[in-house]
C-alpha positions in Angstrom: 0.0 0.0 0.0 1.1 3.5 -0.7 -0.5 6.7 0.7 0.4 10.3 -0.4 -1.2 13.3 1.3 -1.4 16.4 -0.9 -1.8 19.9 0.4 -1.7 23.0 -1.8 -1.8 26.8 -2.0 -0.8 27.5 1.5 0.3 31.1 0.7 2.7 31.5 3.7 3.4 35.1 4.7 6.2 36.7 6.7 5.8 36.3 10.4 2.9 38.5 11.7 1.5 39.3 8.3 -1.8 38.1 6.8 -2.7 36.7 3.3 -4.3 39.6 1.4 -4.1 41.5 4.7 -7.2 39.6 5.9 -6.6 35.9 6.5 -4.0 34.2 8.8 -2.7 31.7 6.2 0.2 30.8 8.5 -2.0 29.7 11.3 -4.2 27.8 8.9 -1.2 26.0 7.5 -0.1 25.2 11.1 -3.6 23.6 11.5 -3.0 21.6 8.3 0.3 20.3 9.7 -1.4 19.3 12.9 -4.1 17.4 10.9 -1.5 15.5 8.9 0.4 14.6 12.1 -2.9 13.2 13.6 -3.6 10.8 10.7 -3.6 7.2 11.8 -2.2 5.3 10.0 0.2 8.0 8.9 0.6 8.6 5.2 3.9 7.6 3.6 4.6 11.0 2.2 3.3 14.6 2.0 3.4 16.6 -1.3 2.8 20.4 -1.3 1.7 21.3 -4.9 2.7 24.9 -5.1 1.9 28.5 -4.0 4.0 27.7 -0.9 4.3 31.4 -0.3 2.4 34.5 -1.5 5.2 36.6 -2.9 8.2 34.3 -3.1 10.4 36.3 -0.7 13.2 34.8 1.4 11.3 35.9 4.6 8.3 33.9 3.5 10.4 30.8 2.8 12.1 31.1 6.2 8.6 31.2 7.7 7.6 28.2 5.7 10.5 26.2 7.0 9.5 27.2 10.6 5.9 26.0 10.0 7.1 22.8 8.4 9.4 21.9 11.3 6.6 20.2 13.4 5.6 17.9 10.5 6.6 14.4 11.4 6.3 13.0 7.9 8.6 13.0 4.9 7.6 15.7 2.4 8.5 17.5 -0.8 7.6 20.9 -2.1 7.1 22.1 -5.6 6.5 25.6 -7.0 3.4 27.5 -7.9 2.8 30.8 -9.7 3.2 32.8 -6.5 6.6 31.2 -5.8 10.1 32.4 -6.8 12.0 29.5 -8.3 15.5 30.5 -7.1 14.4 31.6 -3.6 12.6 28.3 -3.2 15.6 26.4 -4.3 17.8 28.3 -1.9 15.4 27.6 1.0 15.3 23.9 0.4 18.9 23.0 -0.4 18.7 20.1 2.0 16.0 18.5 -0.2 18.1 16.4 -2.4 15.5 15.7 -5.1 15.3 19.4 -6.1 17.5 20.0 -9.2 20.3 22.5 -8.7 19.4 24.5 -11.8 16.6 25.0 -14.2 13.0 24.0 -13.9 12.1 22.2 -10.6 11.0 18.8 -11.9 11.7 15.8 -9.8 10.8 12.1 -9.2 10.4 10.3 -5.9 9.5 6.7 -5.1 6.7 6.4 -2.6 6.2 2.7 -2.0 5.2 1.1 -5.2 4.2 4.5 -6.7 6.5 6.8 -8.7 5.7 10.4 -8.0 6.6 12.8 -10.8 6.5 16.5 -9.9 6.3 18.7 -13.0 7.1 22.4 -12.8 4.4 24.2 -14.8 5.3 27.7 -13.6 6.5 30.6 -15.9 8.7 33.0 -13.9 7.1 36.4 -13.4 3.7 35.3 -14.8 0.6 33.5 -13.3 -0.4 31.1 -16.1 1.1 27.7 -16.6 3.1 26.2 -19.5 5.0 23.0 -20.1 8.1 23.6 -22.2 9.3 21.0 -24.8 12.2 20.3 -22.3 9.6 19.6 -19.6 7.6 17.2 -21.8 10.8 15.5 -22.8 11.8 15.0 -19.1 8.3 13.6 -18.3 8.4 11.2 -21.3 11.8 9.9 -20.2 10.6 9.3 -16.7 7.4 7.5 -17.9 9.5 5.2 -20.1 12.0 4.5 -17.3 9.1 3.6 -15.0 7.0 1.8 -17.6 6.1 -1.1 -15.2 5.2 1.1 -12.3 2.1 3.2 -11.5 2.9 6.9 -11.8 1.2 9.9 -10.3 2.0 13.2 -12.1 1.8 16.3 -9.9 1.8 19.9 -11.2 0.6 23.3 -9.9 -1.6 24.3 -12.8 -4.4 21.8 -13.6 -4.4 20.8 -17.3 -8.1 21.7 -18.0 -10.4 24.7 -18.2 -12.4 25.0 -15.0 -15.3 27.0 -16.4 -14.6 29.8 -13.8 -13.7 32.7 -16.1 -11.3 34.6 -13.8 -9.4 31.3 -13.0 -9.1 30.3 -16.6 -7.3 33.5 -17.5 -4.4 32.0 -15.5 -4.7 28.4 -16.4 -2.5 26.0 -18.3 -1.7 27.1 -21.9 -2.2 24.4 -24.5 -2.7 21.1 -22.8 -2.7 19.1 -26.0 1.0 18.1 -26.0 0.6 16.8 -22.4 -2.7 15.0 -23.3 -1.0 13.3 -26.3 2.0 12.3 -24.3 0.0 10.8 -21.4 -2.1 8.9 -23.9 1.1 7.1 -25.1 1.8 5.7 -21.6 -0.5 3.3 -19.8 1.3 3.7 -16.5 -0.1 7.1 -15.7 -2.5 6.5 -12.8 -3.7 10.0 -12.1 -2.7 13.7 -12.4 -3.0 16.0 -9.4 -2.8 19.7 -9.2 -3.5 22.8 -7.1 -3.8 26.5 -8.1 -7.6 26.6 -8.3 -8.3 26.6 -4.5 -11.1 24.1 -5.0 -11.7 20.4 -5.3 -12.3 19.5 -9.0 -12.4 16.2 -10.8 -12.2 15.5 -14.5 -10.1 13.5 -17.1 -7.3 14.2 -19.5 -8.0 11.7 -22.1 -8.6 8.5 -20.0 -6.5 9.7 -17.0 -8.3 11.0 -13.9 -7.3 14.6 -12.9 -7.9 15.9 -9.4 -7.3 19.3 -7.8 -6.6 19.9 -4.2 -8.3 22.7 -2.2 -6.3 25.4 -0.4 -5.4 25.3 3.3 -6.5 29.0 3.3 -9.4 30.6 1.3 -11.4 28.8 -1.4 -12.1 30.5 -4.7 -15.8 31.2 -5.3 -17.6 28.9 -7.8 -18.8 31.6 -10.1 -19.5 30.3 -13.7 -21.0 33.4 -15.4 -18.8 34.9 -18.1 -18.8 38.4 -16.4 -18.3 37.0 -12.8 -16.1 39.1 -10.5 -13.3 37.2 -8.7 -14.1 36.3 -5.1 -13.0 33.9 -2.4 -14.6 32.5 0.8 -13.4 31.2 4.1 -14.9 27.8 3.3 -13.4 24.8 5.2 -9.8 24.2 4.2 -8.9 20.7 3.1 -6.3 18.3 1.7 -6.3 15.2 -0.4 -5.2 11.7 0.6 -4.3 9.4 -2.3 -4.2 5.7 -1.4 -3.2 2.8 -3.5 -3.9 -0.8 -2.3 -3.2 -4.3 -3.6 -5.6 -5.9 -1.1 -8.1 -6.7 -3.9 -5.5 -8.0 -6.2 -6.2 -5.2 -8.7 -4.2 -2.4 -7.2 -7.2 -0.2 -6.5 -6.7 3.6 -5.9 -8.9 6.0 -4.1 -8.4 9.8 -3.5 -10.1 11.2 -0.3 -11.0 14.8 0.3 -10.1 15.5 4.0 -11.4 18.7 5.8 -9.0 20.4 8.2 -10.2 21.0 11.7 -11.6 19.3 14.8 -15.3 18.4 14.4 -17.9 17.0 16.7 -17.8 13.2 16.9 -17.1 10.4 16.5 -20.7 9.3 16.7 -21.6 5.5 16.9 -23.0 5.1 13.4 -21.7 5.2 9.8 
């Protein structure tokens, strides 16, 4: 069995400052770390799929390291559009899987699962792109792991959400990724962040899931002229679990709300 917890869009701020001057994203991320530490059984690994900080400053990455210190689980971080690639790299020099130069792609084995983190960020901009070099890296990894199940993680989800102000900053041209993934039967699922909501769709035949934020959730407004908005809806993370108990290698992704709630109650 392999279990990966995914959290996303934590938007850490310098000590004492609030996200958008309104929301204590640091305290909310601390609550997320506490929730992860209380999971029983513990997941094998934690992946944070981008927007680690709000402005990508060294002070924010220093605060992030402080907030991660209580986490009792192995973890990896990857960039989002609010991050600064070089400041992130400098803050996590002890994380040996991060490349020392260029785009921050990496692969990690989590039990029987190969986790491939794909850097979809464009420095200085908010939309996502996958360069030819990125796609080449991904294809090499998929070929090298042809007999293993692979989860691809990226910050920007490879689909249009239908929320107009989100799709302005979505992934540009998903067709090359779709065509690449279609050539490899070992891609189990694709996970992403960026959209501050839980969404489920497919890229070709491959399931695609997005993880909510540990801070504010972006409003579900589908009208073409909708104004951007967010709400303090319950923060959450995803728990991706692969099991061979049924002989088929079943996989389930759970949406897990962060907080302490009334219960347990003696019924299900």
